[in-house]
C-alpha positions in Angstrom: -33.5 40.9 386.1 -34.8 37.9 387.8 -38.1 35.6 386.8 -39.0 37.0 390.2 -37.9 40.9 389.7 -40.4 40.4 385.9 -42.8 39.1 387.5 -43.6 41.5 390.4 -43.4 44.4 387.3 -46.1 43.2 385.7 -47.7 42.4 388.3 -47.3 46.7 389.5 -47.9 47.4 386.3 -51.2 45.5 386.1 -51.9 47.2 389.5 -51.7 50.6 388.7 -53.8 50.1 385.9 -56.5 48.2 387.2 -56.5 50.1 390.8 -58.0 53.7 390.0 -61.0 52.4 387.7 -62.3 50.1 390.6 -61.1 51.5 394.1 -63.9 52.1 396.3 -65.1 55.6 397.5 -63.7 55.5 400.9 -64.4 58.7 402.4 -60.3 58.3 404.0 -59.4 58.4 400.1 -60.9 61.4 399.6 -58.0 63.3 401.6 -54.4 64.1 401.7 -54.0 64.8 405.8 -52.0 62.0 407.4 -54.2 62.6 410.8 -57.5 61.3 409.1 -55.5 58.5 406.9 -53.9 57.0 410.5 -57.4 57.1 412.1 -58.7 54.6 409.4 -55.6 52.9 409.5 -55.8 51.6 413.1 -59.4 51.5 412.9 -59.1 49.3 409.7 -57.0 46.8 411.6 -58.7 43.7 412.5 -62.1 45.2 411.0 -64.1 45.3 408.0 -64.6 48.7 406.4 -68.2 48.5 406.4 -68.1 48.7 410.1 -64.7 51.3 410.2 -66.8 54.0 407.9 -69.3 55.4 410.4 -66.7 55.4 413.2 -64.2 57.4 411.5 -66.7 59.8 409.5 -67.4 60.6 413.8 -64.4 60.4 415.0 -63.3 63.1 412.3 -66.3 65.1 413.0 -65.9 65.0 417.0 -61.8 65.2 417.5 -61.0 66.7 413.8 -57.5 67.3 414.2 -54.4 65.5 416.1 -54.6 68.6 419.1 -58.5 67.7 419.3 -57.3 63.6 420.1 -55.0 64.7 422.4 -57.0 66.8 424.6 -59.4 64.4 424.6 -61.4 63.0 428.0 -60.3 59.3 427.6 -64.3 59.1 428.5 -64.8 60.5 425.1 -62.3 58.8 423.5 -63.9 55.9 424.2 -67.2 56.5 423.5 -66.4 57.2 419.7 -65.0 54.0 419.9 -67.4 52.2 422.0 -68.7 49.0 419.8 -65.9 48.9 417.2 -63.8 46.4 419.5 -59.9 46.1 420.3 -60.1 49.7 422.8 -56.0 49.5 422.8 -56.1 50.4 419.9 -58.2 54.0 420.6 -56.0 54.2 424.0 -52.9 54.1 422.3 -53.9 56.3 419.7 -54.3 59.0 422.2 -51.1 58.2 423.4 -49.9 58.8 420.1 -52.0 62.0 419.6 -50.4 63.1 422.9 -46.3 62.4 421.7 -47.1 63.6 418.1 -47.7 67.2 420.2 -45.4 66.7 422.8 -42.1 65.9 420.3 -43.3 67.0 416.6 -45.5 70.4 417.2 -48.8 68.7 416.3 -47.6 67.0 412.6 -47.5 64.0 412.2 -44.3 62.7 411.4 -43.0 61.9 407.7 -40.3 59.6 408.7 -40.7 56.1 408.8 -39.1 54.9 411.7 -40.6 58.2 413.6 -44.1 56.8 412.8 -43.0 53.6 414.0 -42.0 54.3 417.5 -45.3 55.7 418.1 -47.8 54.0 420.4 -49.9 51.0 418.6 -48.2 51.6 414.7 -47.0 48.7 413.7 -44.5 48.2 410.5 -47.4 47.9 408.2 -49.5 50.6 409.9 -46.5 53.2 409.3 -46.0 51.9 406.0 -49.0 52.3 404.7 -49.8 55.8 406.0 -46.1 56.8 405.0 -46.7 55.6 401.2 -50.8 57.4 401.0 -50.6 60.4 402.9 -46.8 61.6 402.0 -46.0 59.2 398.9 -42.9 57.2 400.6 -41.5 54.1 398.9 -42.5 51.9 402.0 -44.3 48.3 401.7 -47.1 47.1 403.5 -48.2 43.7 404.7 -51.0 42.7 406.3 -53.7 39.4 406.0 -55.1 40.5 403.0 -51.6 41.6 401.4 -50.0 37.9 402.4 -53.1 36.1 400.3 -52.5 37.9 397.7 -48.5 37.5 397.5 -49.0 33.5 398.5 -51.2 32.7 395.9 -49.8 34.8 392.9 -46.0 33.6 394.2 -46.9 30.3 395.3 -45.5 30.4 398.7 -46.7 27.5 400.7 -44.7 27.6 403.6 -46.8 29.2 406.7 -46.4 33.0 406.5 -46.0 32.9 410.3 -42.7 31.5 410.6 -40.0 34.4 410.4 -38.2 33.4 407.1 -41.2 33.4 404.9 -42.3 36.2 407.1 -39.3 38.2 405.3 -39.6 36.6 402.0 -43.4 38.4 401.8 -42.0 41.4 403.0 -38.7 41.4 400.5 -41.7 40.2 397.7 -43.8 43.8 399.3 -40.7 46.1 399.3 -39.4 45.4 395.2 -43.3 46.1 395.0 -42.8 49.3 395.7 -39.7 50.3 394.7 -41.1 49.0 391.2 -43.7 51.2 391.2 -41.5 54.4 391.4 -41.0 55.6 387.4 -45.1 55.6 387.7 -45.6 59.1 389.3 -46.4 60.5 392.6 -49.2 58.5 393.6 -47.5 54.9 392.2 -46.6 53.7 396.2 -50.2 55.0 397.3 -52.0 53.3 395.0 -49.7 49.9 394.9 -50.6 49.4 398.2 -53.8 50.5 398.1 -54.4 48.1 395.3 -53.0 45.3 396.9 -55.2 45.7 399.8 -58.3 46.8 397.8 -57.3 43.1 395.8 -57.3 41.7 398.8 -60.9 42.6 400.1 -62.2 42.5 397.1 -61.0 39.9 394.8 -58.4 37.2 396.1 -61.0 36.6 398.9 -60.3 34.0 401.3 -63.1 31.5 400.3 -64.7 31.6 396.7 -62.2 34.2 394.9 -63.1 35.9 392.3 -60.6 34.5 389.7 -62.2 35.4 387.0 -62.2 39.3 387.4 -58.8 39.3 389.1 -56.1 41.6 386.9 -53.6 39.9 387.6 -54.6 36.1 387.4 -52.4 35.1 383.9 -49.6 35.8 386.4 -51.3 33.4 389.8 -49.2 30.6 390.7 -52.3 29.7 392.7 -54.9 29.9 390.4 -52.4 27.6 387.4 -52.2 24.6 390.0 -55.5 24.9 391.2 -53.9 25.5 394.4 -56.0 28.8 395.7 -57.8 27.6 398.5 -55.4 26.1 400.3 -53.1 29.2 400.2 -51.6 30.9 402.2 -51.2 27.9 404.4 -51.5 29.1 408.3 -51.5 25.7 409.7 -54.7 24.3 412.0 -56.2 27.0 413.5 -57.2 26.5 417.2 -60.1 25.0 418.8 -63.1 27.3 419.7 -63.3 27.9 423.5 -66.8 28.1 424.8 -67.7 30.6 427.6 -70.2 31.2 429.8 -71.8 34.4 431.7 -74.2 35.6 433.9 -74.9 39.1 434.1 -77.3 41.1 436.9 -79.0 44.3 435.7 -79.6 44.6 439.0 -82.1 48.2 439.2 -83.4 50.1 442.8 -85.1 53.4 443.0 -84.8 53.7 439.0 -81.0 53.8 439.1 -78.7 51.0 437.9 -75.8 48.7 439.1 -73.0 49.0 437.0 -69.0 48.9 437.2 -66.0 49.6 435.2 -63.1 47.2 434.1 -59.3 47.6 435.5 -56.4 48.2 433.3 -54.7 45.8 432.4 -57.9 43.3 431.6 -59.7 42.7 428.2 -62.2 45.5 427.0 -60.1 47.5 429.8 -62.0 50.6 431.0 -65.2 49.9 429.7 -68.2 49.8 431.6 -70.9 46.5 432.1 -73.1 44.6 434.2 -72.5 43.3 437.1 -71.6 39.5 435.6 -69.7 36.2 436.7 -67.6 33.5 434.4 -69.8 30.3 435.1 -67.7 28.0 432.8 -68.5 24.0 433.6 -70.7 24.6 436.8 -74.1 23.1 438.1 -75.3 26.8 440.0 -78.4 28.3 439.0 -78.6 32.3 438.6 -80.2 32.6 441.8 -77.4 31.0 443.9 -74.7 33.3 442.0 -76.8 35.9 442.5 -76.3 35.5 446.3 -73.3 34.5 446.5 -71.6 38.0 444.9 -74.3 40.4 446.5 -75.3 38.5 449.6 -78.9 38.2 449.2 -81.5 36.4 448.0 -83.5 38.2 445.4 -86.7 37.6 442.3 -84.7 37.5 438.9 -86.2 37.9 435.1 -85.1 36.7 432.3 -83.8 39.7 430.4 -81.8 38.2 427.8 -79.3 35.7 427.0 -76.9 36.7 424.0 -74.3 35.4 422.0 -71.1 36.7 420.5 -67.4 36.1 419.8 -64.6 37.4 420.7 -61.3 35.9 418.9 -61.2 32.2 419.2 -63.8 32.2 422.7 -67.3 32.2 421.5 -69.4 33.7 424.9 -72.9 33.6 426.2 -74.1 35.5 427.9 -77.4 35.1 430.7 -78.7 38.2 430.9 -81.0 38.6 434.2 -83.2 41.4 435.9 -83.0 42.4 439.5 -85.7 44.3 441.4 -83.2 45.2 445.0 -84.9 45.5 448.4 -81.4 47.0 449.1 -78.7 48.6 447.8 -76.1 45.9 447.2 -72.6 47.2 447.0 -69.3 46.0 444.5 -66.1 47.2 444.2 -65.8 50.0 441.7 -69.5 50.0 441.2 -71.9 53.2 440.6 -75.5 53.7 440.3 -76.9 55.4 437.1 -80.1 56.4 435.2 -80.8 54.3 431.5 -80.3 57.7 430.2 -76.5 58.4 432.4 -76.0 54.6 431.5 -76.1 55.6 426.8 -73.3 58.4 428.2 -71.2 55.7 429.5 -68.5 53.3 426.8 -69.8 49.8 427.4 -68.4 46.7 425.5 -70.7 45.7 422.9 -72.2 42.6 424.6 -73.0 44.7 427.2 -74.2 47.4 425.5 -76.5 45.0 424.1 -78.3 44.1 427.4 -78.4 48.2 428.0 -81.1 48.1 424.8 -83.1 45.0 426.3 -83.6 47.7 429.5 -86.5 49.4 429.3 -86.6 52.9 431.5 
């Protein structure tokens, strides 16, 4: 056994002892239903656990089976996902559910390759589902696990580089095989322990090294370089974007439009808005250019939010329209009707500022 293998073996033992005593009580950990586990893993992509829990519970209550997800109206899928972000995950989940019903008899496939072939499921997600739901020795490697492994093994190269990424997958694969002799749940417990370690202790900043179950094996701690690992290179500078949105009301109804396919937040609803980066025009002039007539604008709210590297400001104005402006794809709805539609998070906040 090589030095690395001995180290992996010790890490596996420590984690398998630590996990049952320290794992969070999360709702998807109380089931072996692969569908429920799959939904949780998709929702957890790019999203924190505390945010996901209520969304997962609502989804499972409304769509308790793969068949229900496959048959649901797209509008319902989007509404259940409203506020969770990265909405292609929801659309891909329904596409995958429809494939499972058609090609796998409505049962989530146990084979890793079949799981990997489904829309929205990558190597990490397929490995997590197969290990947790089906007790298979499939490795995982997400941001949390990368952080743990680069620190423990002292891997200073950028994990996004192909050769470094291959090395990390090799370590992850060796780890699950080392867990083979520890019992039925060992693969599941090891993978979840790695995720839990990264989420709770081996944090990006201010890691809790004093209570880490593998601190005696950690290269980064021993060499005082934890804060420099993983080496992800220079972050791209944030891009500032400014929008002006118009909440246009006429006869008690508001004008909204649906975003087209193939763009960010596709198929979600929004108030008419214009990106005005670097422009000097005021909101009144922008409104006139969009709708073809002048109107009195009243400030409604100003919002700031972030999407990946974008720092976005939205200024929303309320408009009482004397005539009925038309925009492509626009519809008129009461506030109560609007609340049944799925909006992106920023425009949902604008809706919340609108009085009936």
